[in-house]
C-alpha positions in Angstrom: 24.2 3.5 50.4 25.5 5.9 47.8 29.1 5.1 48.8 28.3 1.3 48.5 26.9 1.8 45.0 30.1 3.7 44.0 32.4 1.0 45.3 30.4 -1.8 43.7 30.5 0.1 40.4 34.3 0.2 40.7 34.4 -3.5 41.3 32.3 -4.2 38.3 34.6 -2.1 36.1 32.8 1.3 35.8 35.0 4.0 34.2 35.6 7.2 36.0 34.0 10.3 34.4 36.0 11.6 31.5 37.4 15.1 31.5 35.0 17.6 29.8 35.8 18.4 26.2 36.8 21.9 25.2 34.1 24.3 24.0 32.9 23.4 20.5 33.8 25.7 17.6 30.2 25.4 16.3 30.4 28.6 14.3 33.4 27.3 12.2 31.6 24.0 11.7 28.4 25.7 10.6 30.3 28.0 8.2 32.2 25.0 6.5 28.9 23.0 6.1 27.1 26.0 4.6 30.0 26.7 2.2 30.0 23.1 1.1 26.3 23.0 0.6 26.1 26.1 -1.6 29.3 25.6 -3.6 28.7 25.1 -7.3 31.9 23.1 -7.7 31.3 19.5 -6.7 34.9 18.7 -5.8 35.2 21.9 -3.8 31.9 21.2 -2.1 33.1 17.7 -1.1 36.4 19.1 0.3 34.6 21.7 2.4 32.1 19.1 3.7 34.8 16.7 4.7 36.6 19.6 6.6 33.3 20.5 8.3 32.8 16.8 9.2 36.3 16.6 10.8 35.7 19.8 12.8 32.4 18.5 14.0 34.0 15.3 15.2 36.7 17.2 17.0 34.0 19.3 18.7 31.7 16.3 19.4 28.8 17.9 17.5 26.7 14.8 16.5 23.9 16.7 14.7 26.4 18.6 12.6 28.2 15.3 11.7 24.8 13.9 10.6 24.2 17.0 8.5 27.6 16.6 6.9 26.9 12.9 6.0 23.5 13.8 4.5 25.1 16.4 2.2 27.9 14.0 1.3 25.2 11.4 0.4 23.6 14.0 -1.9 26.9 14.6 -3.6 27.6 10.9 -4.0 24.1 10.5 -5.6 25.0 13.2 -8.2 28.0 11.1 -9.1 26.0 7.9 -9.1 28.2 6.5 -6.4 25.6 4.3 -4.8 27.9 2.5 -2.3 28.9 5.8 -0.8 25.3 7.0 -0.7 24.3 3.9 1.3 27.3 4.2 3.7 26.7 8.0 4.3 23.0 7.5 5.0 23.7 4.7 7.5 26.2 6.8 9.3 23.8 9.8 9.4 21.0 7.6 10.9 23.3 6.2 13.6 24.3 9.8 14.6 20.8 11.1 14.6 19.6 8.3 16.8 22.5 8.9 19.2 22.4 12.7 19.3 20.5 14.6 22.0 17.7 16.1 19.9 14.1 17.1 20.6 11.9 14.1 19.7 10.1 16.0 16.9 13.3 17.1 15.3 14.8 13.6 15.6 11.8 12.1 13.8 11.9 14.7 11.1 15.6 14.0 10.4 15.1 10.2 10.4 12.2 10.7 8.0 14.6 12.5 5.6 17.1 9.6 5.8 14.4 7.0 5.1 13.1 9.1 2.2 16.6 9.2 0.7 17.0 5.5 1.2 13.8 5.0 -0.7 15.3 6.9 -3.7 18.4 4.7 -3.5 16.4 1.5 -3.5 14.2 2.7 -6.4 17.3 3.6 -8.4 18.6 0.0 -7.8 15.2 -1.4 -9.0 14.3 -2.8 -5.5 10.8 -1.3 -5.4 9.5 -3.3 -2.3 12.5 -2.0 -0.3 11.8 1.5 -1.5 8.2 1.2 -0.4 9.3 -0.1 3.0 11.6 2.9 3.5 8.8 5.3 2.5 6.3 3.7 4.9 9.0 4.2 7.6 9.3 7.8 6.7 5.6 8.2 6.8 5.5 6.7 10.3 8.1 9.2 11.5 6.2 12.2 9.9 2.8 11.2 11.3 4.3 11.4 14.9 5.8 14.8 14.1 3.7 17.9 15.2 6.0 20.3 13.3 4.0 22.3 10.6 6.3 21.4 7.8 5.8 17.7 8.4 2.3 17.9 6.8 3.7 18.8 3.4 6.5 16.3 3.6 4.0 13.5 4.6 1.8 14.5 1.6 4.7 14.0 -0.8 5.6 10.7 0.8 2.0 9.4 0.4 2.0 10.4 -3.3 5.3 8.6 -4.0 3.9 5.5 -2.1 0.8 5.5 -4.3 3.0 5.5 -7.4 5.2 2.7 -6.0 2.2 0.6 -5.2 0.9 1.2 -8.7 4.2 0.0 -10.1 4.1 -3.1 -7.8 0.5 -3.8 -9.1 -1.2 -3.2 -5.7 -4.1 -0.9 -6.9 -6.0 -1.1 -3.6 -3.0 0.0 -1.6 -2.2 2.7 -4.2 -5.7 4.0 -3.8 -5.3 4.1 0.0 -2.1 6.1 -0.1 -3.5 8.5 -2.7 -6.5 9.0 -0.5 -4.2 9.7 2.5 -2.5 12.4 0.4 -5.8 14.0 -0.6 -6.7 14.3 3.1 -3.5 16.5 3.5 -4.0 18.7 0.4 -4.4 21.8 2.6 -0.6 21.6 3.0 0.0 21.8 -0.7 0.5 24.8 -2.9 -1.9 25.2 -5.9 0.7 23.6 -8.3 1.1 20.6 -6.0 -2.7 20.3 -5.5 -3.2 20.2 -9.2 -0.5 17.5 -9.6 -2.1 15.4 -6.9 -5.6 15.7 -8.5 -4.1 14.7 -11.9 -2.4 11.8 -10.3 -5.8 10.6 -8.9 -7.4 11.0 -12.3 -4.5 9.0 -13.9 -5.0 6.3 -11.3 -8.7 5.8 -12.1 -8.1 6.0 -15.8 -5.4 3.3 -15.5 -8.0 1.2 -13.6 -10.5 1.7 -16.5 -12.8 3.8 -14.3 -13.0 7.0 -16.3 -16.2 8.2 -14.7 -14.5 8.4 -11.3 -11.5 10.2 -12.8 -13.6 13.0 -14.3 -14.3 14.9 -11.0 -10.6 15.1 -10.2 -9.9 16.5 -13.7 -12.7 19.1 -13.2 -11.1 20.2 -9.9 -7.6 20.3 -11.4 -8.8 22.5 -14.3 -9.3 25.6 -12.1 -5.7 25.3 -10.8 -4.1 24.9 -14.3 -3.1 27.9 -16.4 -0.7 29.2 -19.0 1.7 30.2 -16.1 2.5 26.5 -15.7 3.0 25.1 -19.2 4.2 21.7 -18.1 1.2 21.3 -15.9 -1.1 22.4 -18.7 0.4 19.7 -21.0 -0.1 17.1 -18.4 -3.7 18.2 -17.8 -4.5 18.2 -21.5 -3.0 14.8 -22.1 -4.9 13.3 -19.1 -8.2 15.0 -20.3 -7.7 13.3 -23.7 -7.1 9.9 -22.1 -10.2 10.3 -20.0 -12.4 11.3 -23.0 -11.1 8.2 -24.8 -12.0 6.0 -21.8 -15.5 7.5 -21.9 -15.9 6.6 -25.5 -15.6 10.2 -26.8 -13.1 9.2 -29.5 -13.2 12.2 -31.8 -13.2 14.7 -29.0 -10.2 12.8 -27.5 -8.3 13.0 -30.8 -8.7 16.8 -30.9 -7.7 17.2 -27.2 -4.6 15.0 -27.6 -3.6 17.0 -30.8 -3.8 20.1 -28.6 -1.6 18.3 -26.0 1.0 17.5 -28.7 1.1 21.2 -29.8 1.4 22.4 -26.2 4.2 19.9 -25.5 6.0 21.1 -28.6 6.5 24.5 -27.0 8.8 23.0 -24.3 12.4 21.9 -24.8 11.6 18.8 -22.8 10.6 16.1 -25.3 9.3 13.5 -22.7 5.8 14.9 -22.5 5.6 15.2 -26.3 6.5 11.5 -26.6 3.8 10.6 -24.0 1.1 12.7 -25.7 1.9 11.2 -29.1 1.5 7.6 -27.7 -1.9 8.6 -26.3 -2.9 10.2 -29.6 -1.9 6.9 -31.4 -4.3 5.0 -29.1 -7.1 7.4 -30.0 -6.4 7.1 -33.7 -6.4 3.3 -33.4 -9.7 3.3 -31.6 -11.1 5.4 -34.5 -9.8 2.8 -37.0 -7.2 5.2 -38.5 -4.2 2.8 -38.4 -1.8 4.9 -40.6 -2.2 7.9 -38.4 -1.8 5.8 -35.3 1.4 4.3 -36.7 2.8 7.7 -37.6 2.1 9.0 -34.1 3.9 6.0 -32.5 6.9 6.4 -34.7 7.1 10.1 -33.7 6.7 9.1 -30.1 9.5 6.6 -30.4 11.9 9.2 -31.9 11.2 11.6 -29.0 11.6 8.8 -26.4 15.0 8.0 -27.8 15.9 11.7 -27.8 14.9 11.9 -24.1 17.0 8.7 -23.4 13.8 7.3 -21.7 14.5 3.5 -22.2 11.3 2.2 -20.5 9.2 4.6 -22.7 11.0 3.4 -25.8 10.4 -0.2 -24.8 6.7 0.3 -24.3 6.3 2.3 -27.5 8.1 -0.4 -29.5 5.8 -3.1 -28.1 2.7 -1.0 -28.9 4.0 -0.2 -32.4 4.7 -3.9 -33.2 1.2 -4.9 -32.0 -0.4 -2.1 -34.0 1.5 -3.1 -37.2 0.3 -6.7 -36.7 -3.4 -5.6 -36.4 -3.0 -3.3 -39.4 -1.9 -6.2 -41.6 1.8 -5.3 -41.8 3.4 -8.6 -40.7 6.9 -7.8 -42.0 7.1 -4.5 -40.2 5.6 -6.0 -37.0 8.3 -8.7 -37.0 11.1 -6.2 -37.4 9.7 -3.9 -34.7 9.2 -6.7 -32.2 12.8 -7.9 -32.8 14.0 -4.4 -31.9 11.7 -4.6 -28.8 13.2 -8.0 -27.7 16.8 -6.8 -28.3 16.3 -3.7 -26.2 14.4 -5.6 -23.5 17.3 -8.1 -23.2 19.8 -5.4 -22.9 17.7 -3.6 -20.2 17.4 -6.9 -18.2 21.2 -7.3 -18.4 21.6 -3.8 -17.0 19.2 -4.6 -14.2 21.2 -7.7 -13.3 24.4 -5.7 -13.3 22.7 -3.2 -10.9 21.7 -5.9 -8.6 25.2 -7.4 -8.6 26.6 -4.0 -7.9 24.2 -3.7 -4.9 25.4 -7.1 -3.5 29.0 -5.9 -3.8 28.1 -2.8 -2.0 26.5 -4.7 0.8 29.7 -6.8 1.0 31.9 -3.8 1.2 29.7 -2.2 3.8 29.8 -5.3 6.0 33.6 -5.4 5.7 33.8 -1.8 6.8 31.5 -2.6 9.7 33.8 -5.4 10.8 36.8 -3.1 10.7 35.0 -0.6 12.8 34.0 -3.3 15.3 37.6 -4.5 15.6 38.7 -0.9 16.4 36.0 -0.6 19.0 37.1 -3.9 20.5 40.7 -2.7 20.8 39.5 0.5 22.4 37.4 -1.5 24.9 40.4 -3.7 25.8 42.4 -0.6 26.7 39.6 0.8 28.8 39.3 -2.6 30.6 43.0 -2.5 31.5 42.6 0.9 33.0 39.5 -0.2 34.9 41.4 -3.2 36.2 44.2 -1.0 37.6 41.6 1.3 39.2 39.8 -1.7 40.7 43.1 -3.0 42.4 43.6 0.4 43.9 40.2 0.4 45.6 40.0 -3.4 46.3 39.9 -3.0 50.1 37.1 -0.5 50.0 35.2 -2.6 47.5 35.4 -5.6 49.9 33.9 -3.5 52.6 31.1 -2.5 50.1 30.5 -6.2 49.4 30.1 -6.9 53.1 27.5 -4.1 53.3 25.9 -5.6 50.2 25.7 -9.1 51.6 22.7 -8.1 53.6 21.0 -7.0 50.4 21.4 -10.5 48.9 18.5 -11.7 51.0 16.4 -8.8 49.7 17.4 -9.8 46.1 16.4 -13.4 46.7 13.1 -12.4 48.2 12.5 -10.0 45.2 13.4 -12.8 42.8 10.9 -15.2 44.4 8.2 -12.6 44.2 9.0 -12.0 40.6 8.7 -15.8 39.9 5.3 -15.9 41.7 4.1 -12.9 39.7 5.3 -14.6 36.4 3.4 -17.8 37.4 0.3 -15.8 38.1 0.6 -14.0 34.7 1.2 -17.3 32.9 -1.9 -18.8 34.6 -3.9 -15.7 33.7 -2.8 -16.1 30.0 -3.8 -19.7 30.0 -7.2 -18.7 31.4 -7.5 -16.1 28.7 -6.6 -18.6 26.0 -9.2 -21.0 27.3 -11.8 -18.3 27.3 -10.9 -17.4 23.8 -11.2 -21.0 22.7 -14.6 -21.2 24.4 -15.7 -18.0 22.6 -14.5 -19.4 19.3 -16.4 -22.7 19.9 -19.5 -20.7 20.8 -19.2 -18.6 17.7 -18.7 -21.8 15.6 -21.8 -23.4 17.1 -23.8 -20.2 16.5 -22.7 -20.0 12.9 -23.3 -23.7 12.3 -26.8 -23.4 13.9 -27.5 -20.3 11.7 -26.5 -22.2 8.5 -28.5 -25.3 9.5 -31.6 -23.1 10.2 -31.1 -21.2 6.9 -30.8 -24.6 5.1 -34.0 -25.9 6.7 -35.9 -22.7 6.0 -34.7 -22.7 2.4 -35.9 -26.2 1.9 -39.3 -25.5 3.5 -39.7 -22.4 1.4 -38.6 -23.9 -1.9 -40.1 -27.4 -1.5 -43.1 -26.7 0.8 -44.5 -23.2 0.2 -43.0 -22.9 -3.3 -44.5 -26.2 -4.4 -48.0 -25.2 -3.0 -47.9 -21.9 -4.8 -46.9 -23.6 -8.0 -49.8 -26.0 -7.6 -52.2 -23.1 -7.0 -50.8 -21.3 -10.2 -51.3 -24.5 -12.2 -54.9 -25.0 -11.0 -55.8 -21.4 -11.6 -54.3 -21.6 -15.1 -56.4 -24.6 -15.9 -59.5 -22.9 -14.5 -59.0 -19.9 -16.7 -59.7 -22.0 -19.8 -62.8 -23.6 -18.4 -64.7 -20.5 -17.1 -66.2 -17.7 -19.1 -65.4 -14.3 -17.5 -66.2 -10.7 -18.3 -63.5 -8.6 -19.9 -62.7 -6.7 -16.6 -62.7 -10.0 -14.6 -60.5 -11.7 -17.1 -58.0 -8.8 -16.9 -58.0 -9.0 -13.1 -57.6 -12.7 -13.2 -54.6 -12.4 -15.6 -53.0 -9.7 -13.4 -53.4 -11.9 -10.3 -51.7 -14.8 -12.1 -48.8 -12.6 -13.0 -48.5 -11.4 -9.4 -48.6 -15.0 -8.2 -45.8 -15.9 -10.7 -43.7 -13.0 -9.4 -44.3 -14.1 -5.9 -43.1 -17.6 -6.7 -39.9 -16.3 -8.4 -39.2 -14.0 -5.4 -39.7 -16.9 -3.0 -37.3 -19.0 -4.9 -34.8 -16.2 -5.0 -35.0 -15.8 -1.2 -34.6 -19.5 -0.7 -31.6 -19.6 -3.1 -29.9 -16.7 -1.2 -30.4 -18.5 2.1 -28.6 -21.6 0.8 -27.5 -21.3 -2.8 -27.2 -24.6 -4.7 -24.3 -23.2 -6.7 -22.3 -22.9 -3.5 -22.9 -26.5 -2.4 -22.5 -28.0 -5.9 -19.9 -25.9 -7.7 -18.0 -24.0 -5.0 -17.5 -20.5 -3.7 -16.2 -18.8 -6.9 -19.2 -19.6 -9.1 -21.6 -18.7 -6.3 -20.0 -15.3 -5.7 -20.0 -14.7 -9.4 -23.7 -15.4 -9.5 -24.3 -13.0 -6.5 -22.4 -10.1 -8.1 -24.1 -10.7 -11.5 -27.5 -10.8 -9.9 -26.9 -7.6 -7.9 -25.7 -5.8 -11.1 -28.9 -6.8 -12.9 -31.3 -6.2 -10.0 -29.9 -3.1 -8.3 -28.4 0.3 -9.4 -25.0 -1.0 -8.6 -22.3 -2.4 -10.9 -20.5 -5.2 -9.0 -17.3 -6.6 -10.5 -15.9 -9.9 -9.2 -12.3 -11.1 -9.6 -10.9 -14.4 -8.3 -7.2 -15.5 -8.4 -5.7 -18.7 -7.3 -8.8 -20.9 -7.8 -8.1 -22.2 -11.3 -8.1 -25.9 -10.3 -10.8 -28.0 -8.5 -8.2 -28.7 -5.8 -8.0 -25.0 -5.0 -11.5 -25.0 -3.5 -11.8 -24.0 0.2 -13.2 -26.3 2.8 -17.1 -26.3 2.6 -17.6 -24.7 6.0 -15.0 -21.9 5.2 -16.7 -21.3 1.8 -20.1 -20.8 3.5 -18.5 -18.3 6.0 -16.8 -16.3 3.2 -20.0 -16.4 1.1 -21.9 -14.9 4.1 -19.2 -12.2 4.5 -19.6 -11.1 0.9 -23.4 -11.1 1.2 -23.2 -8.9 4.4 -20.6 -6.5 3.0 -22.5 -6.0 -0.3 -25.7 -5.6 1.7 -24.0 -2.8 3.6 -22.9 -1.2 0.3 -26.6 -1.3 -0.9 -28.0 0.1 2.3 -25.5 2.8 3.3 -22.9 3.6 0.6 -25.0 5.1 -2.2 -22.3 3.7 -4.5 -22.5 3.2 -8.3 -19.6 0.6 -8.5 -18.2 -2.1 -6.2 -15.3 -4.5 -6.6 -15.1 -8.0 -4.9 -11.7 -9.7 -5.0 -11.0 -13.2 -3.7 -7.3 -14.2 -3.8 -5.7 -17.4 -2.6 -1.9 -17.9 -2.3 -1.3 -21.4 -1.0 -2.7 -21.3 2.6 -3.2 -17.5 2.6 -6.7 -16.1 1.6 -7.5 -12.5 1.1 -11.0 -11.0 0.5 -11.4 -7.3 -0.6 -14.7 -5.5 -1.0 -14.3 -1.9 -2.3 -17.0 0.7 -3.3 -17.0 4.2 -4.6 -19.7 5.4 -2.3 -20.0 8.3 0.2 -17.8 6.6 2.8 -17.8 7.3 6.5 -15.5 8.1 9.5 -14.4 4.7 10.9 -13.7 6.4 14.3 -17.3 7.7 14.7 -19.6 5.7 16.9 -21.9 3.3 15.0 -25.0 1.3 15.9 -26.3 -1.9 14.2 -25.2 -5.5 14.1 -23.8 -5.5 10.6 -20.1 -4.9 11.4 -20.4 -7.0 14.6 -21.7 -10.0 12.6 -18.8 -9.5 10.1 -16.3 -9.3 12.9 -17.7 -12.5 14.4 -17.3 -14.4 11.2 -13.7 -13.1 10.7 -12.9 -14.2 14.3 -14.3 -17.6 13.4 -11.8 -17.8 10.5 -9.1 -16.6 12.9 -8.4 -13.7 10.5 -7.9 -10.0 10.5 -10.3 -7.3 9.3 -8.9 -4.0 7.9 -11.4 -1.2 7.2 -10.3 2.0 5.3 -12.9 4.8 4.7 -13.3 8.5 4.8 -16.3 10.8 3.9 -16.6 11.1 0.2 -13.8 8.6 -0.6 -15.5 5.3 -0.6 -14.8 2.3 1.6 -12.4 -0.6 1.3 -12.7 -3.7 3.6 -9.8 -6.2 3.5 -10.1 -9.6 5.3 -7.2 -12.0 5.5 -7.0 -15.4 7.1 -4.9 -18.6 6.9 -6.3 -22.0 6.2 -5.7 -24.5 8.9 -4.0 -27.7 7.8 -6.8 -29.9 9.2 -9.3 -27.9 7.1 -7.8 -28.9 3.8 
């Protein structure tokens, strides 16, 4: 049978094994790459790397070729040659995927390539693509058991958090920063302090200074005079936090200290940032002249540092400050400078994008040339195979005769495969029918629950509520017609007050079971009422935000509104019962047919993988299944909980 396979392979055009290559001169390749990496002369470094790359190709050393391309990409990045950077990284990835490497080492090298691609995309201004590359790098590193992967993954998570902040995705930024915090055991003290300060900055930027304060307190023990840049950053962030907490004078003194500390460094960037924060503190205190002077100094340092985005932001702040300070002429002049600089920056961004498109075109042309060369090589190989096939034709025919008996086996196997596929298709249809039945049962259950809630709410409000109101009215009229002793009168008055409270509580329960605001005005006003009522009644501050519901036509179908309303009720009830939180956020977002619901709290959190009892999450999952949506739960002990629900509106629902 082995001979038959060999002859059949010849007939189908299999190439004979190539002669083994000569032993690789790996020592010479390694020496050239090391000399190229550590050379201080860029031109000399490139020459040595290209020599090492050629030697690695001659020796068929794929990992060494990938290493050479990675170092060449680094050199091209120094020269701001983005097309070469992209080409070198693509070639390095292809070689790493082809080379025979241990899985852990391959994933580590692919993570490095994805990380460098993220830097390239960020430099081009393509932040979504940069975030995608970093997520890919994180996926590679999470599967890597090597010890150094932990510190690399931490750095990737921190950069992802920053990118999500720039992309205005605060929930995702908080998630990735939380992932980085879970890996802080891999960080040196300096890196831990930077991570803690990043968390504090995140919460201060979200106007949640009380949640930023604990991270500042942890960072303080890691900051000292031995790290002056870190001390400046800590002091600036501490001043911003104090300003957010309303401690204006204390913030001014702290930020003055930050400006003095920043002045001891030749880097003027931190000085510019500290001065802009000091200006905000002066403005909060009503000292407009001092705020204006600080912004003007910040502007000068920003220009000295060639930090165009910082200069742009400072110009905008200065123009707005001058307008509020009653200096319209200066405000107009400043805002004109802002507009001029902003226009030039946008033009530069457009040029960068055009350059990126040209790069993609050149890369595609190079790929086509390489494909043409491969095609010519394949034609030569095919001609050689044809000649070999003619030589062994007689033997191949004999092999075919032997293989003819196997055709029946192949036909039988194909029939069995078809039968198996039919059974699998039938099983899938049965599964789909079962899922449809389950959804119908869930829909019937939810509809029955809502009808029963509505009936109970009417009975409580109109029946029992009306009777209690009548009793209250009767007792109130009796009080004026009967003479009671002082103690009896006090008891009577107290009983009336308790009866009044009972009536209010009864009406609240009936309203929660089927709120009139939901039926009459829609989901957004009803959720606003729920969050406001919880904030007033419980020790929990609930913030509600809705986007995409500006017009009456943006309302969801009534049945969907009821389901979403119950989801929010259940999630907030879980926060009250289990989270021990002080703040919660409810976000409802609609983008055409896509709807997203986010409920986030700053409570004690929990381990999602731990076994749990109770029907709360099962009830939530059942309602999400009814909406044909997805539920994403992120939590960790001490880090709060975020629940994200997404679903698509069906056309027949609108």
